[in-house]
C-alpha positions as CSV (number, residue, x, y, z in Angstrom):
1,M,210.0,40.2,79.1
2,A,209.3,43.9,80.4
3,I,205.9,44.1,81.7
4,R,204.3,47.3,81.1
5,L,201.5,49.1,82.6
6,L,198.4,50.8,80.7
7,T,196.7,53.6,82.3
8,W,192.5,53.2,81.8
9,R,191.2,56.3,80.2
10,G,187.7,54.9,79.2
11,E,186.0,57.5,80.9
12,A,187.7,60.5,79.5
13,V,187.3,59.1,76.0
14,Q,184.0,58.3,76.6
15,Q,183.2,61.9,77.8
16,Q,185.5,63.1,74.3
17,V,183.4,61.1,72.1
18,L,180.2,62.3,73.7
19,Q,180.8,66.1,73.6
20,R,182.0,65.9,70.0
21,V,178.7,64.2,69.2
22,A,176.9,66.9,71.0
23,N,178.9,69.6,69.0
24,A,177.9,68.1,66.0
25,L,174.4,67.8,66.9
26,N,174.0,71.3,67.7
27,E,176.3,72.6,64.6
28,T,173.9,70.8,62.4
29,A,171.0,72.2,63.9
30,A,172.6,75.6,63.6
31,D,172.7,74.8,60.1
32,A,169.1,73.7,59.8
33,V,167.9,76.9,61.6
34,A,170.0,79.5,59.3
35,V,168.2,77.4,56.0
36,A,165.0,77.6,57.4
37,Q,165.4,81.0,58.7
38,Q,166.2,81.6,54.4
39,K,163.3,79.7,53.1
40,A,160.8,80.8,55.4
41,P,157.7,82.7,54.4
42,R,157.9,86.7,55.0
43,D,155.2,89.0,55.9
44,T,156.8,91.0,58.6
45,G,159.8,88.5,59.0
46,F,159.0,87.7,62.6
47,M,158.2,84.1,61.8
48,A,161.7,83.6,59.6
49,N,163.6,85.9,62.3
50,T,162.3,83.5,65.2
51,N,163.1,80.2,64.3
52,E,166.0,79.0,66.6
53,V,167.8,76.1,68.5
54,V,165.4,76.0,70.9
55,K,167.5,73.1,73.6
56,E,171.4,72.2,72.7
57,A,172.7,68.7,73.2
58,T,175.1,68.2,75.9
59,P,177.1,65.3,77.0
60,T,174.4,63.9,78.9
61,N,171.3,64.4,76.6
62,L,172.6,63.9,73.0
63,G,169.2,65.5,71.8
64,V,168.7,68.9,70.0
65,T,165.5,71.0,69.6
66,W,164.8,73.3,66.8
67,G,162.3,75.3,65.4
68,N,160.1,78.3,66.2
69,V,158.1,78.1,69.6
70,T,157.3,81.8,68.9
71,A,155.4,82.2,66.1
72,E,152.1,80.6,67.2
73,Y,151.3,80.0,62.9
74,T,154.7,78.4,61.8
75,L,152.6,75.0,62.1
76,W,150.1,76.1,59.3
77,Q,152.9,77.9,57.3
78,E,154.7,74.6,57.5
79,I,152.3,71.8,57.0
80,G,149.7,74.0,55.4
81,S,145.7,73.9,56.2
82,R,142.3,74.0,54.5
83,G,142.8,75.5,50.9
84,R,146.3,76.6,51.8
85,P,149.3,74.0,50.5
86,G,152.5,74.3,53.2
87,R,155.5,75.7,52.7
88,Y,157.9,72.7,54.4
89,F,160.9,75.4,55.2
90,L,161.6,73.7,58.2
91,R,161.8,70.3,56.6
92,A,163.8,72.0,53.8
93,G,166.2,73.1,56.7
94,A,166.5,69.3,58.0
95,D,166.7,68.0,54.4
96,Q,169.9,70.4,53.6
97,A,171.7,70.3,57.2
98,Y,170.8,66.8,58.1
99,P,173.6,65.1,55.9
100,G,176.5,67.0,57.5
101,L,175.7,65.3,60.6
102,K,177.6,62.5,59.4
103,K,180.6,64.3,57.9
104,R,180.8,66.0,61.4
105,L,180.7,62.9,63.5
106,E,183.2,61.0,61.0
107,G,185.7,64.4,61.4
108,G,185.1,64.9,64.9
109,L,185.4,61.2,66.5
């Protein structure tokens, strides 16, 4: 009976998985931003054009931040204020893009 030695590559595999998860998160956030830009209310277009991925996911930090940190009035357009209903364009971006995360994770792992 021959003895076969196995080489442990668990750490390399773990890094590949984490990178693929980070990529899937970043792609999904980019899709959410694109939808939010399309659905954002427009006066000058400033708010729509400044929706962005603020912080991308990395293998060591699997969190992604997207939205608008430039136009100070974005929150009031999103959730509304007294007498003005919300427009929910950021939520629409999330609702449309997030189901794609599952497909990206299943396809990338």
